[in-house]
C-alpha positions, 0 to 999 in steps of 0.5 A: 196422524196426517189428515184432519178434516174439520167442518161445522154446520148449523142445525136443521130446524123442524118446525110443526105446522100451525093449526089451520082450523079451529073447532067450535067452542062448546063451553065444556072444560078444555084442558091445556095440551101442547104439541112441539117442534124442536131444532135437531141435535141430540134430540135427532128428530121430533120422536126423540122429544119427550123430556118434561117441560116447564111453562109460564103463561099470562092471561089478557082477561077481556072481562076485567076492563084492563089491558093488563095481563094476569098470571095464569100459571108459572113454572107449571110442569107439563109431561109428554103423554105417548098416546096424545103425542103431546104435553099436558099439565102433571096438574091439569090446566084448563083454558079460560073462556076467552082472552089471549094467553101468552105462553113460553117454556123451557126445557127440561123441566128444573130439577136443581136448576132455579127457574124465575119468571119476570113479569112486567110490572105494568103490562103483566107480560113475561119479560123474561125467564132466567134459569140458573145453575143449570148443570149438565156435567153428567153421563147422560147429558140432556138438551137445554131448550128454550121456546119462542112466544106463543100467543093464542086466543082462548079457548082451544080443544086441540094442542098447541104448537110451541116451537123450541130451540137448542140452547147448547152446542153439539160436538161430534167426532168421526174416526176412519183409519187409512186402508192398511193392515195395521191395527189401530185402536182409538183409546180416548178423546178429552175436550179441553177446558169447556163449560157445562154450568151457567145461567141462561136468560130467555127474552120472548118477542111477539111474532119472532123467535126468542132471544136466549143468552148464557151468563154466569159461565166461569167454570171450565173443565176437561171432559172425555167423550164417552163410549155409549149409554153402557158407560158407567159415568164420566170416568169411564172414558175408554173407548177401545174402538177398533178403527176401520177404513170404511165405516166411521166410529162416532163416540157419544156427542157432547153438549157444551155451553157456547163459547167465543172461541174453540179449544183443544182436544187430546187424542189417544190411540194405538197403532199395533200396540204402540200408543200415540197421544196427539193434541189438536188445536182447534182455536182457528175455527171460530166460536162454538155457537149456540144451536149448531152442531159441529162434526169433525172428522179425523182420518188416521192415515198409517203409511207403511215403508214399502219398496218395490224391487227388481232383480236382475240375471247375473252377469258373467265376467272373464278375468285375465286368469281365466277364472270366472268372478260372478258379480 
């Protein structure tokens, strides 16, 4: 392998527009519904984002004479409604008749992870959400997302825009071969010593993006890139992809917990049936940062041994004997 091209780009942000108009409240029961925006990644566009989300809400009740917020609901499950193209409570939740409501969300809704909301004892507002025992070392990896604080003057009649950000790092690959008659097959690619399990702490801020920080990240594993949805499990790592010189080949991306350093990849491929294994050291390229998508472009340069030959005419030489020797 002669050339390895490497670059990293920050994920693009796609934000939903804020609601500019408000409907007149008629006093009826209004269900809480969210619409969402999300930075691009494994969720490649807004239409791909339909995971259930967990939401915590606190409310400033204007009738109680206190500035302290009350817990409205905690770790409530909101599921995507295809007809509404928005999220509604699996158990419906409704707007109060007045006051401000703060919302903070996490995605996907935790099944085995432990979700804990920490509420300020004095103000009643959300200090942070801690989601522990997050594990993503599975065949069908999922994004881990966290929201900004959404503060809304209740009630509303329309879905409210909640903005989410990626908490993971996305690692992508592209492979080409140089123009050659040789058959090059990519057998497997393994990312070395990367984390998939940890705890995420989400800290909201008024009028600004939330902070997110990983902790308890202490188990590092080797993980193969999979060929696609047809893979039966993470052990089904044989890619068997025949490379071309004009169309890049990409296995499924990997989602990992961000790291302060990049590690290495082990690439196995065959050229005309002869197997080769190369280890590519990525440590010179800095950190793997949260919310960024890294694309590594590999070019397998196959150089045949070629000769350009010139054939000259025979020359005749006279020898003393009169015999002719052709040389």
